[in-house]
N, C-alpha and C positions, 0 to 999 in steps of 0.2 A: 822279478829280477830286472837287471839292466845290462846294457852292453856299451862299451866305449873303447876308444883307441887313443894311445899316446904315441906321437910321431915326432921325429927329429930329422930334418933334411940332412942327407949324407950319412945318417946312422942307421935309420930303419924305423919300423913301427911295431908296437906291441898292442895286441888286441885282448880285451878282457870281457868277461861276462859273469853274471851271477844268476843262479837259478835255484829254486827250492824244490826238493823232491821228498816224497813220503818214504819212510823206512820200509824195506821189503821184509815181510814176515816169514815167507817160505822160500826155500831155494828153487831156482828155475829148473824144471825137468826137461832135458833135451832127449827126444826120442832118437834111437839109433836108426840112421838112414839105411834102409835095405840096399844091398848091392844089386844092380841091374846092368846088363850089358846093352848099351845104346849104340854100340859101334855099327855104323852103316844103316841104322834104322831110319826109314823114311817117315818123316813127321810133317804134317801140314799145319801151319800156324795161320789162324784166321782172326784178324782184328782190323778194324777200320783205321786204327791209329798207327801211323808209320813208325813212330818211336817205340811203341810197345812191341811191334813185330821185330824190329831191329834188336831190341834187348833179348827177346825170347830166342831169336835165331842165334845170337852170340852165345847164350847159355847152352843151347842144344849142340851147336857146333863144337864147343869146348869139350863136350862129352863124346864126340865122335859120330854123332848122328848126322843125317843128311836132311836138313829142314828146307821146305819150300813155303811159300806164303800166298795168301789171298786176302784182299782188302774188303771183301763183303761176302755174304752168304751165298749169293747166286754164283759168284766166281768160284767159291769153294766147292760147291756141288759139281760144277762143270769140271773142275780139276780132278776131283775124286773119280768121276766117270772116265775122264781121259786116261788117268793113270791105270785104272782097272782094265780098260780096253787095250792098253799097251803092255799089260802084263807086269806092271811095276806098282802094285797097290801100296798105298800108305799103311803103316802099322799103327798110327796114332794120329788123332787130330786134337790140337789145342785150340779151343774155340771161345772167343769173347761173346758175352751175352748182349751187351748194349751196342747194337749196330743198326744203321738205317735200313729200311726196306724189309729186311728179313733178320730177325734177331737170332741169337745163338740157339735158343730152345727150338725155334722153328727149323733151323738147319739140322739140329740133332734129330728132330722128328722125321725130316725127309730122309736122312741117312738110315734111320731105323726101319723105314718103310720101303727102302730100296733093297731088294734081295741080293743085288750084286755087291753092295758095300755095307750091308746091315750089321756085319760083325765088327766094324771098326770101333775100337775103344775111343772114348771122347773124354777129354778133360775140359771142364768149363771154367772160364775166368769171369769173375763178376766183381763189381764195385759195391754191391749190396748183398745182404744175407740170402735173399730168395729162399727162405726156410721152407715154405710150403712146397715149392717145386723141388727142392733138394730131397725132401723126405717122401713126397707123394708121387713124383713123376720121373725121378732119376732112372729107375729101372726100365720104365716104359719107353723112354726116348734114348736109351743107350749110354747115358752119362755115367762114367765110372768114378769121377772125382771132381771136386770143386776146389777152386783156389780164389782167395780174396786178394784183390789188388791193393797195394803194389806187391808184385811177385818176388819172393825170395828164392835163392838158388836151392837151398835144402828142401823147401816146401815143394818146389816144382819137381825135384827128383823123387820125393816121396809120393807125389800125386801120380807121376808117370809109373812108378813102381806099382802103386795100387791099381792103376788102370789096366796094366797089361797082364796081371795075374799074380798069384801068390808065390811064395818062395819056391815051392816044388816045381811049379811051372817054369820059373826062371832058370832053375838048374838044368832043365831039360831043353829049353828053347835057346836057340842062337839067333838073335835078331839080325838077319842079314837082308840084303836087298832081294826082293822076290825074283825068281827066275824070269828072264825076259822072254816074252812070247815071240819067238823068232819069225813066226808066220805073219806077224803084224808089222814087221820092220822091213822097209824097202832097202834096196842097195844104195844107201846114201853115199854121195861122192864127197870125200873129205880131202882137203889140202892141209897137211900138217907142216907148219913152218917152225923148224926147231934146229938149232945148230949143235946141240949136245946129243951125241950118239946114244948115250944111255937113256935119255928121256925119250928119244924116238923109239927105241926098242921097247921101252915100257909101255908106251901108248899103243904101239902096234900089237903087243901081247894082249892088252886090254880088249881090243876089238877083234881078236883073232877068230872067235867063235860067233861073230855077228856077220850079217850080210853087208856090212859097210865096206866101201871101196876107198882105199887111202893112197894118196900120192904124197911124196916127201919133197920139201924144199929146205935146203940147209941154211939159207939166209933170206932176208927180205927182198933182195933184188931178184933172186931166183923165183921167189914166190910171186912177185909182180909179173915176171915174164910168163910163168905158167898160167897165171890167172887170165892173162890177155889172150891166151891161145887155147884154153880149156874151160869147160864148164864144171863148177863145183856147187854143192848144196850148202856147204859150210866150210869156213876156214878157221883152223886152230892156230893162233898166232903167238909165238914166243915174242916177248917185247925187247929182250936184251940179246942182240945178235951183232956179229961183225958185218962189214960191207954196208948193209942197210938194216936198221933196227925195225922192230915191229910197228912202232908209231908211224915212221915214214912210209913203211910198206902199206899200212892200212890206209893212210891218206892217199897214196898212189892208186890203190884199188878203188877207193870212193871216187876219185877224179876220173878214172877210166869208166866207171859205171855211168857217171853223169855225161861224159863225152859221148859214149856209145848208146846212151839211153837204155841201159840194161836194168834188169830187175835187181833189187837189193839182195846181196848175198850176206848171210850172217857171218860176222867175224867175232870170235871169242878169244880174248886175250889170255895168254898163259904167262904167269909171272910169279917170281918168288916173293914179291912185295905184297903185303896184305893190308897196308894202310888205306884209309878212305881216299886220301889224295892220289894214291897210285891207281886206284880203280877209276877215279874221275879223269885222270890223265889218259887212260886207255879209252874211256868213253868219248872224251874230247877229240881223240884221234880218229874216231869213227867206228870203234868196236861196239858190239851189241851187248856183250857180256864179259865176265871176268872170272877166271879160275886161278886159284892160288896154288902154287907148287908146294909140296909134292901133290900131284893130282891123284885123287882116289878113283878107282875104277867105277864105282857106283855113281859118283858125281859126274864123271866124264860122260858116261853113257846117258845119264839123265839129261845132261846139258845138250848133247847131240840130238836126242829125241825132242827136247823142248824147242830148240831152234830150227828144227826141220819138219815141223808139223805140216806145213804146206806141201812138202814132198809126199807125205803119207796120204794126202787127200787127192793126189793126182791119179 
């Protein structure tokens, strides 16, 4: 075939192409995608390619799950052990095969041989068939399903469904975040900066049964004043507020830390804007992370735990 364009200034362009295809002799058969509840399911995505991780996380998030990521096998194993220790085990791992240092099959084998995480279902992503490993070693290393790149949404959902159990199991199971091991959580000191009363009440309700200690600031100026006179382990910062918004408040906090030579305090942005540009704007202001409203309980607690690891080591 060929491709060409006809264009006229001030009018527009028309693009053409020709291509030859063989006739299809049989109708395409589409399998019915089983229903599975991914709401709040914690899933670890392991791939050394940032774009692949981003695509997978967007798919998983759209289904209500809570994905995290690791860019290599060593980091993935460390994250699985950290999550188990904190009482927030992952329910599934989506694992790329072709990675440096430790490939996906080696990671799967390590998981299978670790009694603390050996029951974790694993979905393997591969750019090649790997037929021998698929047939001969999948059961040995805990691999429940294989996917060929590039990944399609319906194929990913079917693979996840296959990995976590059959239809009867799915009817009985409700995949929610694992109960938090309270004895492993310290009394993290939180400064919540939020002008909306409803949002403040919601977040306070989320942490009610945790040992976290929370103070409230209704706007950025109050937050800066509190930060200068108190010590916090993390700041949850709304970005759109009267008097002083979250961007200016975060910049003021970072300036104060530099002036007083204080340790870096994690600041996580809370915003209703989910675009990449909004996330980058928060990071440019000095935030360490970004949560999109409405904030889910599982994601909020996971984020607090993630950014206060050093507190738990003290």
